N, C-alpha and C positions, 0 to 999 in steps of 0.2 A: 852802273856804278854800285859798288858794294855799299850796303847800308841804306840805299835809297829805295823807297817803296813807291811803285807806281800807283796812280789813282785807282786803277782796276784792282791791284793787289790789296790796297788799303780798304777798298769797299768790301772785298771778299773777307778780309780779316775782321772788319767791323761786324759784318753779318754773322760770321762764324762765332765771334765772341758773344753777340747778342743771343744767338740760339743757345749757347751753353748757359748763359745767365738765365734765360727763360726756362731751360730744362731744370735748373737747380731751384728756381723759385716758383712753385706752383701757384697759379692764380687762385685767390680766395673767392668763394662764391659771395653773392650778395644775398641779403636776408630781408624778407618782407613779412611783416606782422600785419594781419588783417583784424580790424574791429569786425564785429558781426552785425549787430543791429544798426540799420541805417547805412551799412556798407556792403554786405554780401546780399545777394538775391534771396537768400534763405533767412535773412534777419527779420526782425519785427521792430520797426517797419523794414520792408525790403529795400535793399540798396541796388546800385547799378552794376556791381561786380558779380559776374556770373561764376558759377562753379567751373565752367569750362575755361574761363579766363584764368582762374586759379590753377587749374591743371596745366595750362599752357605755360604759365610762369614757372611752375615746378619742373616741367619738361625742359625748359630753357636753362635749368641748373640752379635756380634760386632755392635757398632754404626758405620754407614757408611755415607759418603757424598762425595762431590767433591770440589776441590780447583783448579780453572782453570783460564786461561786468558779469557775464554768465559764469556759472560754476565750471570748474575744470571738467567734471564728468559730463556736463551738458555740452561743452565745447567738443570734447572727444567724441561723444555720440554723434554730434552733427557731422563731423568729418567722416566718421565711419559710415554713416548712412549714405554718404555721397562717394564712398570708395576712394577717399583721398587720405594718404598717410602724411601726417604733418610731423615736423621736428619738435614742435613745442605747442603747448596751450598754457596760457598764464592769465591771471587776473590783472586788470589794468595797472594797479599799483606795483606790480612785479615785473613790468616790462624791462627794467634795468637788469634783472637776473638773466634775461635772454642774451644780452650782449656779453655778460660774464661767462655764459655757457658755450657760446658759439663764436668762433673767429670768422669774421666776414670782411669783405672789402667795404661794404656799405650796409648800414642798417636803416630800413625804411618802415614806417608805420602808416597804414592807410586807414583813415577814419573820417567821421562826420561831425564831431563835436569839439567844442573848446577844450573839454577834458582830454580828448585824444591828443590835441595839440600840446597841452601842458604835460601830459604823461610822456609824449614823444621827446619833447625838449629836455625834460628832467632825466630821461634815460640816455640821451645822446643820439637819438634816432632822428632822421630827417622825416618830417611830417608831410604826407601827401593828402590833401583834401580829396574825399571820395569823388567829387565831381571832376577832378583833374586826373584821376587814376586811369580811366579808359585810354587816355593819351599815353600814359606810361606803359600800359599793356600793349598798345600798338607798337611802341618803340622796342619792346622786348621781343615780340614774335615776328615783327616785320610785316604784319598784315594790318590793313585798315579796319578799324572797328567802328560801328555806328551805335 
């Protein structure tokens, strides 16, 4: 019958339309901000997040950087010493500037203190306690981490 679309044709049209919508709207990356001391293995005190975990997150397409009490130059030097190119380094009270500079699907901050939680909330970031972060890393790269 003219004007009647079979279920198979409808399914094809819906898939085709979805592909064109997806092609027009690129997916935004997620962004992770790392505290350093008490969070990263290179912090003082050392945290549970290894630099290899950070590399894997970056390779998975996340925008990464640090938000710390350490000076910007110290943060930059730390990343350079480990061969990791980051998108940002900011002082804790400037975490909100990161969201203003980068468009992302989701903004995450991984840290170990109440101050990290407060700064995250004030900047509109989702706070991930460092002790929960290895599970997040496992979810990103699909491998089990201990």
